[in-house]
C-alpha positions, 0 to 999 in steps of 0.5 A: 499500500502506498500512502502519503504518510508513509512516503513522508516518513521515508525522507525530507524536503530538499532546498527546492521543496522536493522530496528527498529520500534519505537512503536509496535502495540498491536495485537491479539496473533493469528495475523500474525506478520511481520519484515521488512528485510531491509538488504535483497534483492532478485535476479530474474533469468529467461530465456530459459537457466536459469535452466541449468545455475543455475544447474551448479553454485548452490549447490542445485538441480534445478530439485527439485525446483518447484512452490510448494517448497522453498529450501536453496542453495549456490553458491561456488567458485572452492575451494568450498567456499561460495560466497553467500547463500540464499533461492531459489524458482521458480514461474513458470517463475522466480527463486527467490534468497533471501539473504542479499543485499550486498551479492546479489550485489556481487552474481549478479556480480559473476554470470554475469561472467558465464552466457555469454554462456546462454540465461538467465537474472539476475535482482537485485530487491533491489529497486523494491521489499521488503523482509519481515519475517512473523511469523505465531503464529497458526502454532506451532513447527519448521521443517527446512526441505523443506517446501511448499509455504503457498500462490500461487505465484503471479506477485506481491509477493511470500510467502515462508515457511522456517519452520512451523512458519516462512515465507519469503515474497517478495513483490513489492515496492508500491503494496498492500497485503492482510494482513496489514503488517504495523499494525503488524510490529516487529523489525527486531531483532526478525527475527534475533534472530529466525534465530539464534535459528533455526541455519540459517546463511546467509554469509555477503559480507565481509565473502564471499569465507571464508566457505565451506557450511558444516561449516555453516550446510547448508547440515543439512538444505538441502542446498546441493544436493549430487546426482546432476551433476557437479557444481562449487566447487562440488569436494571439497564439496563432498570430505568433505562429503564422504571422510573426516569429517568436523571439523568445524560446526555451533553452537548456544550459549548464554551468559549473556547479562551483560554490560562487555560482550557486550563491549567485543563482540564489542572490541575483535573481533569474536574469541572464546576460550577454557579453555586452551586459544586456539582459537576454533571458530569464531563468525558469528552473535550475537544479544540480546534484549535491556532491556529484562527480558530474558537477554542473548546474542545469538550467532552463531559461527563456531567451529573448534572442534569435541567437541562443548560441552566443555565450550567456552569463549569470551577471552583467560583468561576464561572470559564470558563463553558461554552455548551451545544451541540445534539446531532444526536439530541436536541431543540434546545437553543436553540429 
């Protein structure tokens, strides 16, 4: 049986509020490994009008979502700015939106305002369900396209593939699962670093209504449908896609995990600078493994430049240079 209380007793919270297991278990290299995503939750949406209601609010096409697929999606305001973004799936009765807990709370309130004319129900599953990230070491390679469920959804859980190696598991708090998750736990940090490497970013509640989906490469992940009907924010999003060019994009960088760099990230805020000292980007998330032989800080940042190849720095005095990394869904940077 997997419960929130049991999980909390196995570890503590790290600097970023993510779950850190005190002692990892040595398992076979082929064993399925899990991270408890303690800062993630799910919204469950159902009812006779659920599809029609969501179709008018989300960037993804609800007609493409069935029990065999999982998609990325977003809910935007009238100006095309992301209220919250998520993975979305359908179990035959319920739509499941998985996203950071604080964003789930915000999105629930936002959607409630628009469902008054629809027969639809929105349930916040923060207390009733747990979210895990699963690593499947038997599947090599990474494919960020629309993936197929690896296990048929049941009333107690859903297992959703977001790449060949990674799945998201939504499970009822206190339910049994066919894999012993507690014996194969990793720190949530491992999942965060994998998200950064895969170029997947979920906006936090304090970043709500700040970014257009293209700014975080959501179109690269299939999170925007450009051939569906009208939805809130569509005019701005479509105009950027067809009539303009997004000057901002999500990029993956690394820098040496020296103590001064860590302190600079904590003290200087979120901006990145060019050689000329011009602010060119905003850091969205950064993570590093403590006491690791691979001593590097991984960063996802929205860059306001058509040339992400140029060297960027943490300060306007060219301190702490960052190295651009390849994302799996974009062209090679070092070719």
